[in-house]
PyMOL CGO cylinders between C-alpha atoms (Angstrom):
from pymol import cmd
from pymol.cgo import CYLINDER

trace = [
    CYLINDER, -54.04, -5.99, -17.90, -53.14, -2.30, -18.45, 0.3, 1, 1, 1, 1, 1, 1,
    CYLINDER, -53.14, -2.30, -18.45, -54.58, -1.45, -15.04, 0.3, 1, 1, 1, 1, 1, 1,
    CYLINDER, -54.58, -1.45, -15.04, -52.32, -4.06, -13.40, 0.3, 1, 1, 1, 1, 1, 1,
    CYLINDER, -52.32, -4.06, -13.40, -49.24, -2.77, -15.28, 0.3, 1, 1, 1, 1, 1, 1,
    CYLINDER, -49.24, -2.77, -15.28, -50.11, 0.81, -14.32, 0.3, 1, 1, 1, 1, 1, 1,
    CYLINDER, -50.11, 0.81, -14.32, -50.49, -0.16, -10.66, 0.3, 1, 1, 1, 1, 1, 1,
    CYLINDER, -50.49, -0.16, -10.66, -47.21, -2.09, -10.70, 0.3, 1, 1, 1, 1, 1, 1,
    CYLINDER, -47.21, -2.09, -10.70, -45.33, 0.76, -12.38, 0.3, 1, 1, 1, 1, 1, 1,
    CYLINDER, -45.33, 0.76, -12.38, -46.36, 3.04, -9.51, 0.3, 1, 1, 1, 1, 1, 1,
    CYLINDER, -46.36, 3.04, -9.51, -45.28, 0.54, -6.88, 0.3, 1, 1, 1, 1, 1, 1,
    CYLINDER, -45.28, 0.54, -6.88, -41.86, 1.04, -5.40, 0.3, 1, 1, 1, 1, 1, 1,
    CYLINDER, -41.86, 1.04, -5.40, -39.54, -1.94, -5.74, 0.3, 1, 1, 1, 1, 1, 1,
    CYLINDER, -39.54, -1.94, -5.74, -42.45, -4.32, -6.17, 0.3, 1, 1, 1, 1, 1, 1,
    CYLINDER, -42.45, -4.32, -6.17, -41.62, -7.74, -7.55, 0.3, 1, 1, 1, 1, 1, 1,
    CYLINDER, -41.62, -7.74, -7.55, -42.97, -8.69, -10.98, 0.3, 1, 1, 1, 1, 1, 1,
    CYLINDER, -42.97, -8.69, -10.98, -42.12, -12.35, -11.30, 0.3, 1, 1, 1, 1, 1, 1,
    CYLINDER, -42.12, -12.35, -11.30, -38.48, -12.48, -10.23, 0.3, 1, 1, 1, 1, 1, 1,
    CYLINDER, -38.48, -12.48, -10.23, -37.86, -8.83, -11.13, 0.3, 1, 1, 1, 1, 1, 1,
    CYLINDER, -37.86, -8.83, -11.13, -38.39, -5.67, -9.13, 0.3, 1, 1, 1, 1, 1, 1,
    CYLINDER, -38.39, -5.67, -9.13, -39.77, -2.57, -10.77, 0.3, 1, 1, 1, 1, 1, 1,
    CYLINDER, -39.77, -2.57, -10.77, -38.68, 1.02, -10.17, 0.3, 1, 1, 1, 1, 1, 1,
    CYLINDER, -38.68, 1.02, -10.17, -41.57, 3.37, -9.43, 0.3, 1, 1, 1, 1, 1, 1,
    CYLINDER, -41.57, 3.37, -9.43, -42.40, 6.08, -11.96, 0.3, 1, 1, 1, 1, 1, 1,
    CYLINDER, -42.40, 6.08, -11.96, -41.31, 8.73, -9.45, 0.3, 1, 1, 1, 1, 1, 1,
    CYLINDER, -41.31, 8.73, -9.45, -37.92, 7.08, -8.90, 0.3, 1, 1, 1, 1, 1, 1,
    CYLINDER, -37.92, 7.08, -8.90, -37.49, 6.54, -12.65, 0.3, 1, 1, 1, 1, 1, 1,
    CYLINDER, -37.49, 6.54, -12.65, -38.17, 10.22, -13.33, 0.3, 1, 1, 1, 1, 1, 1,
    CYLINDER, -38.17, 10.22, -13.33, -35.69, 11.21, -10.62, 0.3, 1, 1, 1, 1, 1, 1,
    CYLINDER, -35.69, 11.21, -10.62, -32.74, 9.03, -11.64, 0.3, 1, 1, 1, 1, 1, 1,
    CYLINDER, -32.74, 9.03, -11.64, -33.26, 9.57, -15.38, 0.3, 1, 1, 1, 1, 1, 1,
    CYLINDER, -33.26, 9.57, -15.38, -32.29, 13.22, -14.73, 0.3, 1, 1, 1, 1, 1, 1,
    CYLINDER, -32.29, 13.22, -14.73, -29.06, 12.23, -13.00, 0.3, 1, 1, 1, 1, 1, 1,
    CYLINDER, -29.06, 12.23, -13.00, -25.77, 12.68, -14.81, 0.3, 1, 1, 1, 1, 1, 1,
    CYLINDER, -25.77, 12.68, -14.81, -24.78, 9.08, -13.98, 0.3, 1, 1, 1, 1, 1, 1,
    CYLINDER, -24.78, 9.08, -13.98, -27.94, 6.99, -13.89, 0.3, 1, 1, 1, 1, 1, 1,
    CYLINDER, -27.94, 6.99, -13.89, -27.48, 3.73, -11.95, 0.3, 1, 1, 1, 1, 1, 1,
    CYLINDER, -27.48, 3.73, -11.95, -28.74, 0.50, -13.47, 0.3, 1, 1, 1, 1, 1, 1,
    CYLINDER, -28.74, 0.50, -13.47, -32.20, -0.57, -12.32, 0.3, 1, 1, 1, 1, 1, 1,
    CYLINDER, -32.20, -0.57, -12.32, -30.81, -3.51, -10.35, 0.3, 1, 1, 1, 1, 1, 1,
    CYLINDER, -30.81, -3.51, -10.35, -28.15, -1.40, -8.64, 0.3, 1, 1, 1, 1, 1, 1,
    CYLINDER, -28.15, -1.40, -8.64, -30.65, 1.34, -7.76, 0.3, 1, 1, 1, 1, 1, 1,
    CYLINDER, -30.65, 1.34, -7.76, -33.11, -1.12, -6.28, 0.3, 1, 1, 1, 1, 1, 1,
    CYLINDER, -33.11, -1.12, -6.28, -30.43, -3.03, -4.37, 0.3, 1, 1, 1, 1, 1, 1,
    CYLINDER, -30.43, -3.03, -4.37, -28.99, 0.19, -2.88, 0.3, 1, 1, 1, 1, 1, 1,
    CYLINDER, -28.99, 0.19, -2.88, -32.14, 2.31, -2.86, 0.3, 1, 1, 1, 1, 1, 1,
    CYLINDER, -32.14, 2.31, -2.86, -31.56, 3.52, 0.71, 0.3, 1, 1, 1, 1, 1, 1,
    CYLINDER, -31.56, 3.52, 0.71, -28.11, 4.78, -0.32, 0.3, 1, 1, 1, 1, 1, 1,
    CYLINDER, -28.11, 4.78, -0.32, -29.22, 6.39, -3.60, 0.3, 1, 1, 1, 1, 1, 1,
    CYLINDER, -29.22, 6.39, -3.60, -32.22, 8.03, -1.89, 0.3, 1, 1, 1, 1, 1, 1,
    CYLINDER, -32.22, 8.03, -1.89, -30.09, 9.46, 0.92, 0.3, 1, 1, 1, 1, 1, 1,
    CYLINDER, -30.09, 9.46, 0.92, -29.32, 13.19, 0.39, 0.3, 1, 1, 1, 1, 1, 1,
    CYLINDER, -29.32, 13.19, 0.39, -26.17, 12.71, 2.50, 0.3, 1, 1, 1, 1, 1, 1,
    CYLINDER, -26.17, 12.71, 2.50, -24.71, 10.66, -0.36, 0.3, 1, 1, 1, 1, 1, 1,
    CYLINDER, -24.71, 10.66, -0.36, -26.43, 11.90, -3.54, 0.3, 1, 1, 1, 1, 1, 1,
    CYLINDER, -26.43, 11.90, -3.54, -28.02, 15.17, -4.61, 0.3, 1, 1, 1, 1, 1, 1,
    CYLINDER, -28.02, 15.17, -4.61, -31.59, 14.02, -5.21, 0.3, 1, 1, 1, 1, 1, 1,
    CYLINDER, -31.59, 14.02, -5.21, -32.13, 16.34, -8.19, 0.3, 1, 1, 1, 1, 1, 1,
    CYLINDER, -32.13, 16.34, -8.19, -28.85, 15.94, -10.10, 0.3, 1, 1, 1, 1, 1, 1,
    CYLINDER, -28.85, 15.94, -10.10, -27.40, 12.71, -8.75, 0.3, 1, 1, 1, 1, 1, 1,
    CYLINDER, -27.40, 12.71, -8.75, -24.18, 14.52, -7.83, 0.3, 1, 1, 1, 1, 1, 1,
    CYLINDER, -24.18, 14.52, -7.83, -22.16, 12.30, -5.52, 0.3, 1, 1, 1, 1, 1, 1,
    CYLINDER, -22.16, 12.30, -5.52, -21.32, 13.60, -2.07, 0.3, 1, 1, 1, 1, 1, 1,
    CYLINDER, -21.32, 13.60, -2.07, -18.15, 11.96, -0.84, 0.3, 1, 1, 1, 1, 1, 1,
    CYLINDER, -18.15, 11.96, -0.84, -16.98, 12.03, 2.78, 0.3, 1, 1, 1, 1, 1, 1,
    CYLINDER, -16.98, 12.03, 2.78, -15.48, 15.37, 3.73, 0.3, 1, 1, 1, 1, 1, 1,
    CYLINDER, -15.48, 15.37, 3.73, -17.90, 17.42, 1.63, 0.3, 1, 1, 1, 1, 1, 1,
    CYLINDER, -17.90, 17.42, 1.63, -20.83, 19.57, 2.73, 0.3, 1, 1, 1, 1, 1, 1,
    CYLINDER, -20.83, 19.57, 2.73, -19.31, 20.14, 6.17, 0.3, 1, 1, 1, 1, 1, 1,
    CYLINDER, -19.31, 20.14, 6.17, -18.58, 16.48, 6.89, 0.3, 1, 1, 1, 1, 1, 1,
    CYLINDER, -18.58, 16.48, 6.89, -15.53, 16.01, 9.15, 0.3, 1, 1, 1, 1, 1, 1,
    CYLINDER, -15.53, 16.01, 9.15, -14.13, 13.00, 7.22, 0.3, 1, 1, 1, 1, 1, 1,
    CYLINDER, -14.13, 13.00, 7.22, -11.92, 15.06, 4.89, 0.3, 1, 1, 1, 1, 1, 1,
    CYLINDER, -11.92, 15.06, 4.89, -10.68, 13.16, 1.81, 0.3, 1, 1, 1, 1, 1, 1,
    CYLINDER, -10.68, 13.16, 1.81, -12.54, 10.09, 3.07, 0.3, 1, 1, 1, 1, 1, 1,
    CYLINDER, -12.54, 10.09, 3.07, -10.33, 9.59, 6.14, 0.3, 1, 1, 1, 1, 1, 1,
    CYLINDER, -10.33, 9.59, 6.14, -12.03, 9.10, 9.52, 0.3, 1, 1, 1, 1, 1, 1,
    CYLINDER, -12.03, 9.10, 9.52, -12.04, 12.60, 11.10, 0.3, 1, 1, 1, 1, 1, 1,
    CYLINDER, -12.04, 12.60, 11.10, -9.69, 13.67, 8.30, 0.3, 1, 1, 1, 1, 1, 1,
    CYLINDER, -9.69, 13.67, 8.30, -6.78, 11.90, 10.03, 0.3, 1, 1, 1, 1, 1, 1,
    CYLINDER, -6.78, 11.90, 10.03, -3.99, 10.28, 8.03, 0.3, 1, 1, 1, 1, 1, 1,
    CYLINDER, -3.99, 10.28, 8.03, -0.25, 9.64, 8.07, 0.3, 1, 1, 1, 1, 1, 1,
    CYLINDER, -0.25, 9.64, 8.07, 2.29, 10.05, 5.30, 0.3, 1, 1, 1, 1, 1, 1,
    CYLINDER, 2.29, 10.05, 5.30, 3.42, 6.61, 4.17, 0.3, 1, 1, 1, 1, 1, 1,
    CYLINDER, 3.42, 6.61, 4.17, 6.14, 5.78, 1.67, 0.3, 1, 1, 1, 1, 1, 1,
    CYLINDER, 6.14, 5.78, 1.67, 5.04, 2.92, -0.57, 0.3, 1, 1, 1, 1, 1, 1,
    CYLINDER, 5.04, 2.92, -0.57, 8.01, 0.60, -1.01, 0.3, 1, 1, 1, 1, 1, 1,
    CYLINDER, 8.01, 0.60, -1.01, 9.14, -1.09, -4.20, 0.3, 1, 1, 1, 1, 1, 1,
    CYLINDER, 9.14, -1.09, -4.20, 7.37, -4.42, -4.66, 0.3, 1, 1, 1, 1, 1, 1,
    CYLINDER, 7.37, -4.42, -4.66, 4.24, -3.52, -2.63, 0.3, 1, 1, 1, 1, 1, 1,
    CYLINDER, 4.24, -3.52, -2.63, 0.95, -4.45, -4.31, 0.3, 1, 1, 1, 1, 1, 1,
    CYLINDER, 0.95, -4.45, -4.31, -1.94, -1.99, -4.20, 0.3, 1, 1, 1, 1, 1, 1,
    CYLINDER, -1.94, -1.99, -4.20, -5.34, -2.10, -5.87, 0.3, 1, 1, 1, 1, 1, 1,
    CYLINDER, -5.34, -2.10, -5.87, -8.40, -0.03, -6.72, 0.3, 1, 1, 1, 1, 1, 1,
    CYLINDER, -8.40, -0.03, -6.72, -11.84, -0.02, -8.27, 0.3, 1, 1, 1, 1, 1, 1,
    CYLINDER, -11.84, -0.02, -8.27, -12.29, 2.46, -11.09, 0.3, 1, 1, 1, 1, 1, 1,
    CYLINDER, -12.29, 2.46, -11.09, -11.54, 3.14, -14.69, 0.3, 1, 1, 1, 1, 1, 1,
    CYLINDER, -11.54, 3.14, -14.69, -10.56, 6.78, -14.77, 0.3, 1, 1, 1, 1, 1, 1,
    CYLINDER, -10.56, 6.78, -14.77, -6.92, 7.70, -15.25, 0.3, 1, 1, 1, 1, 1, 1,
    CYLINDER, -6.92, 7.70, -15.25, -7.30, 10.70, -12.96, 0.3, 1, 1, 1, 1, 1, 1,
    CYLINDER, -7.30, 10.70, -12.96, -8.11, 8.52, -9.92, 0.3, 1, 1, 1, 1, 1, 1,
    CYLINDER, -8.11, 8.52, -9.92, -5.93, 8.94, -6.83, 0.3, 1, 1, 1, 1, 1, 1,
    CYLINDER, -5.93, 8.94, -6.83, -7.35, 6.43, -4.34, 0.3, 1, 1, 1, 1, 1, 1,
    CYLINDER, -7.35, 6.43, -4.34, -5.88, 2.96, -3.79, 0.3, 1, 1, 1, 1, 1, 1,
    CYLINDER, -5.88, 2.96, -3.79, -6.02, 0.35, -1.03, 0.3, 1, 1, 1, 1, 1, 1,
    CYLINDER, -6.02, 0.35, -1.03, -3.68, -2.37, 0.17, 0.3, 1, 1, 1, 1, 1, 1,
    CYLINDER, -3.68, -2.37, 0.17, -4.05, -5.42, -2.08, 0.3, 1, 1, 1, 1, 1, 1,
    CYLINDER, -4.05, -5.42, -2.08, -7.10, -7.53, -1.29, 0.3, 1, 1, 1, 1, 1, 1,
    CYLINDER, -7.10, -7.53, -1.29, -9.02, -5.00, 0.81, 0.3, 1, 1, 1, 1, 1, 1,
    CYLINDER, -9.02, -5.00, 0.81, -12.75, -5.76, 0.77, 0.3, 1, 1, 1, 1, 1, 1,
    CYLINDER, -12.75, -5.76, 0.77, -15.14, -3.58, -1.20, 0.3, 1, 1, 1, 1, 1, 1,
    CYLINDER, -15.14, -3.58, -1.20, -17.08, -2.80, 1.99, 0.3, 1, 1, 1, 1, 1, 1,
    CYLINDER, -17.08, -2.80, 1.99, -13.95, -1.60, 3.81, 0.3, 1, 1, 1, 1, 1, 1,
    CYLINDER, -13.95, -1.60, 3.81, -13.37, 1.01, 1.08, 0.3, 1, 1, 1, 1, 1, 1,
    CYLINDER, -13.37, 1.01, 1.08, -16.84, 2.59, 1.54, 0.3, 1, 1, 1, 1, 1, 1,
    CYLINDER, -16.84, 2.59, 1.54, -17.21, 3.31, -2.18, 0.3, 1, 1, 1, 1, 1, 1,
    CYLINDER, -17.21, 3.31, -2.18, -20.44, 4.34, -3.91, 0.3, 1, 1, 1, 1, 1, 1,
    CYLINDER, -20.44, 4.34, -3.91, -22.51, 1.34, -5.09, 0.3, 1, 1, 1, 1, 1, 1,
    CYLINDER, -22.51, 1.34, -5.09, -21.84, 1.93, -8.81, 0.3, 1, 1, 1, 1, 1, 1,
    CYLINDER, -21.84, 1.93, -8.81, -18.13, 1.29, -8.24, 0.3, 1, 1, 1, 1, 1, 1,
    CYLINDER, -18.13, 1.29, -8.24, -18.98, -2.42, -7.96, 0.3, 1, 1, 1, 1, 1, 1,
    CYLINDER, -18.98, -2.42, -7.96, -19.55, -2.30, -11.72, 0.3, 1, 1, 1, 1, 1, 1,
    CYLINDER, -19.55, -2.30, -11.72, -16.15, -0.67, -12.40, 0.3, 1, 1, 1, 1, 1, 1,
    CYLINDER, -16.15, -0.67, -12.40, -12.90, -2.43, -13.16, 0.3, 1, 1, 1, 1, 1, 1,
    CYLINDER, -12.90, -2.43, -13.16, -10.90, -3.87, -10.29, 0.3, 1, 1, 1, 1, 1, 1,
    CYLINDER, -10.90, -3.87, -10.29, -7.18, -3.47, -10.93, 0.3, 1, 1, 1, 1, 1, 1,
    CYLINDER, -7.18, -3.47, -10.93, -4.01, -4.38, -9.08, 0.3, 1, 1, 1, 1, 1, 1,
    CYLINDER, -4.01, -4.38, -9.08, -0.66, -2.59, -9.33, 0.3, 1, 1, 1, 1, 1, 1,
    CYLINDER, -0.66, -2.59, -9.33, 2.88, -3.28, -8.23, 0.3, 1, 1, 1, 1, 1, 1,
    CYLINDER, 2.88, -3.28, -8.23, 5.01, -0.39, -6.95, 0.3, 1, 1, 1, 1, 1, 1,
    CYLINDER, 5.01, -0.39, -6.95, 8.16, 0.06, -9.07, 0.3, 1, 1, 1, 1, 1, 1,
    CYLINDER, 8.16, 0.06, -9.07, 9.45, 3.32, -7.55, 0.3, 1, 1, 1, 1, 1, 1,
    CYLINDER, 9.45, 3.32, -7.55, 8.89, 4.58, -4.00, 0.3, 1, 1, 1, 1, 1, 1,
    CYLINDER, 8.89, 4.58, -4.00, 6.42, 7.42, -3.57, 0.3, 1, 1, 1, 1, 1, 1,
    CYLINDER, 6.42, 7.42, -3.57, 4.52, 8.97, -0.68, 0.3, 1, 1, 1, 1, 1, 1,
    CYLINDER, 4.52, 8.97, -0.68, 0.79, 8.75, -0.05, 0.3, 1, 1, 1, 1, 1, 1,
    CYLINDER, 0.79, 8.75, -0.05, -1.66, 9.83, 2.61, 0.3, 1, 1, 1, 1, 1, 1,
    CYLINDER, -1.66, 9.83, 2.61, -2.63, 6.64, 4.46, 0.3, 1, 1, 1, 1, 1, 1,
    CYLINDER, -2.63, 6.64, 4.46, -5.43, 6.23, 6.97, 0.3, 1, 1, 1, 1, 1, 1,
    CYLINDER, -5.43, 6.23, 6.97, -8.69, 4.56, 7.91, 0.3, 1, 1, 1, 1, 1, 1,
    CYLINDER, -8.69, 4.56, 7.91, -11.65, 4.91, 5.55, 0.3, 1, 1, 1, 1, 1, 1,
    CYLINDER, -11.65, 4.91, 5.55, -14.71, 6.68, 6.94, 0.3, 1, 1, 1, 1, 1, 1,
    CYLINDER, -14.71, 6.68, 6.94, -17.94, 4.64, 6.85, 0.3, 1, 1, 1, 1, 1, 1,
    CYLINDER, -17.94, 4.64, 6.85, -20.00, 6.01, 3.94, 0.3, 1, 1, 1, 1, 1, 1,
    CYLINDER, -20.00, 6.01, 3.94, -22.49, 4.99, 1.25, 0.3, 1, 1, 1, 1, 1, 1,
    CYLINDER, -22.49, 4.99, 1.25, -24.00, 2.47, 3.67, 0.3, 1, 1, 1, 1, 1, 1,
    CYLINDER, -24.00, 2.47, 3.67, -20.68, 0.59, 3.85, 0.3, 1, 1, 1, 1, 1, 1,
    CYLINDER, -20.68, 0.59, 3.85, -18.69, -0.11, 7.02, 0.3, 1, 1, 1, 1, 1, 1,
    CYLINDER, -18.69, -0.11, 7.02, -15.42, 1.47, 5.84, 0.3, 1, 1, 1, 1, 1, 1,
    CYLINDER, -15.42, 1.47, 5.84, -12.58, 1.23, 8.37, 0.3, 1, 1, 1, 1, 1, 1,
    CYLINDER, -12.58, 1.23, 8.37, -10.23, -0.24, 5.78, 0.3, 1, 1, 1, 1, 1, 1,
    CYLINDER, -10.23, -0.24, 5.78, -7.03, 1.54, 4.81, 0.3, 1, 1, 1, 1, 1, 1,
    CYLINDER, -7.03, 1.54, 4.81, -6.98, 3.94, 1.90, 0.3, 1, 1, 1, 1, 1, 1,
    CYLINDER, -6.98, 3.94, 1.90, -3.94, 5.29, 0.13, 0.3, 1, 1, 1, 1, 1, 1,
    CYLINDER, -3.94, 5.29, 0.13, -4.55, 8.74, -1.33, 0.3, 1, 1, 1, 1, 1, 1,
    CYLINDER, -4.55, 8.74, -1.33, -1.96, 9.95, -3.83, 0.3, 1, 1, 1, 1, 1, 1,
    CYLINDER, -1.96, 9.95, -3.83, -2.56, 13.63, -3.15, 0.3, 1, 1, 1, 1, 1, 1,
    CYLINDER, -2.56, 13.63, -3.15, 1.20, 14.23, -2.92, 0.3, 1, 1, 1, 1, 1, 1,
    CYLINDER, 1.20, 14.23, -2.92, 2.95, 15.22, -6.13, 0.3, 1, 1, 1, 1, 1, 1,
    CYLINDER, 2.95, 15.22, -6.13, 5.63, 13.00, -7.66, 0.3, 1, 1, 1, 1, 1, 1,
    CYLINDER, 5.63, 13.00, -7.66, 8.40, 13.79, -10.14, 0.3, 1, 1, 1, 1, 1, 1,
    CYLINDER, 8.40, 13.79, -10.14, 7.96, 12.78, -13.75, 0.3, 1, 1, 1, 1, 1, 1,
    CYLINDER, 7.96, 12.78, -13.75, 10.79, 11.19, -15.72, 0.3, 1, 1, 1, 1, 1, 1,
    CYLINDER, 10.79, 11.19, -15.72, 12.18, 14.68, -16.48, 0.3, 1, 1, 1, 1, 1, 1,
    CYLINDER, 12.18, 14.68, -16.48, 12.17, 15.76, -12.82, 0.3, 1, 1, 1, 1, 1, 1,
    CYLINDER, 12.17, 15.76, -12.82, 9.08, 17.98, -12.95, 0.3, 1, 1, 1, 1, 1, 1,
    CYLINDER, 9.08, 17.98, -12.95, 6.44, 17.72, -10.22, 0.3, 1, 1, 1, 1, 1, 1,
    CYLINDER, 6.44, 17.72, -10.22, 3.12, 16.26, -11.38, 0.3, 1, 1, 1, 1, 1, 1,
    CYLINDER, 3.12, 16.26, -11.38, -0.13, 15.02, -9.85, 0.3, 1, 1, 1, 1, 1, 1,
    CYLINDER, -0.13, 15.02, -9.85, 0.11, 11.39, -8.74, 0.3, 1, 1, 1, 1, 1, 1,
    CYLINDER, 0.11, 11.39, -8.74, -2.87, 10.10, -10.72, 0.3, 1, 1, 1, 1, 1, 1,
    CYLINDER, -2.87, 10.10, -10.72, -3.19, 6.50, -11.89, 0.3, 1, 1, 1, 1, 1, 1,
    CYLINDER, -3.19, 6.50, -11.89, -2.27, 7.60, -15.41, 0.3, 1, 1, 1, 1, 1, 1,
    CYLINDER, -2.27, 7.60, -15.41, 0.78, 9.60, -14.30, 0.3, 1, 1, 1, 1, 1, 1,
    CYLINDER, 0.78, 9.60, -14.30, 1.99, 6.90, -11.93, 0.3, 1, 1, 1, 1, 1, 1,
    CYLINDER, 1.99, 6.90, -11.93, 1.83, 4.36, -14.76, 0.3, 1, 1, 1, 1, 1, 1,
    CYLINDER, 1.83, 4.36, -14.76, 3.39, 6.64, -17.38, 0.3, 1, 1, 1, 1, 1, 1,
    CYLINDER, 3.39, 6.64, -17.38, 6.26, 7.62, -15.09, 0.3, 1, 1, 1, 1, 1, 1,
    CYLINDER, 6.26, 7.62, -15.09, 6.95, 4.07, -13.98, 0.3, 1, 1, 1, 1, 1, 1,
    CYLINDER, 6.95, 4.07, -13.98, 5.95, 4.40, -10.32, 0.3, 1, 1, 1, 1, 1, 1,
    CYLINDER, 5.95, 4.40, -10.32, 3.53, 1.50, -10.71, 0.3, 1, 1, 1, 1, 1, 1,
    CYLINDER, 3.53, 1.50, -10.71, 2.74, -1.22, -13.22, 0.3, 1, 1, 1, 1, 1, 1,
    CYLINDER, 2.74, -1.22, -13.22, -0.57, -2.95, -13.78, 0.3, 1, 1, 1, 1, 1, 1,
    CYLINDER, -0.57, -2.95, -13.78, -0.75, -6.60, -12.72, 0.3, 1, 1, 1, 1, 1, 1,
    CYLINDER, -0.75, -6.60, -12.72, -2.89, -9.35, -14.18, 0.3, 1, 1, 1, 1, 1, 1,
    CYLINDER, -2.89, -9.35, -14.18, -5.83, -10.02, -11.91, 0.3, 1, 1, 1, 1, 1, 1,
]
cmd.load_cgo(trace, "trace")
């Protein structure tokens, strides 16, 4: 029995009953990563997680489009975007739970069209309504992380004024606090 378990633990993605098992080598690798993916997520997206284009294989650091010499700056195809003014009443959405986030998409955009890293599937999906106009960089999403991309992303890399008239970063937290957007019920 121990011999079978030992053999299976060395197998890569081998099924044990209805479950797949991560190899010892893969386990050792991802256990050293700052953000260790769940076993199921790692096995489902193994080709993405094992690709040094997307993840540093020693630390798990994420490589987004536009880094390490990639031409898709800020995640836009070939770094190309337009300045768009988001109008009052427009609904935008995003995956993520950090208040410092600055990437949104038009409401209802598919996960695949956003070309996000696999672990973002496990993050909150939130929708927002625009209360005050503000400008964003808008353009097509570069294919990345094994996803097709080509959706539209809205990058809030343009400062906005806070309620006192001072320029601030247009993060999720700041946009909410300064009444540019409000969270909607999903």
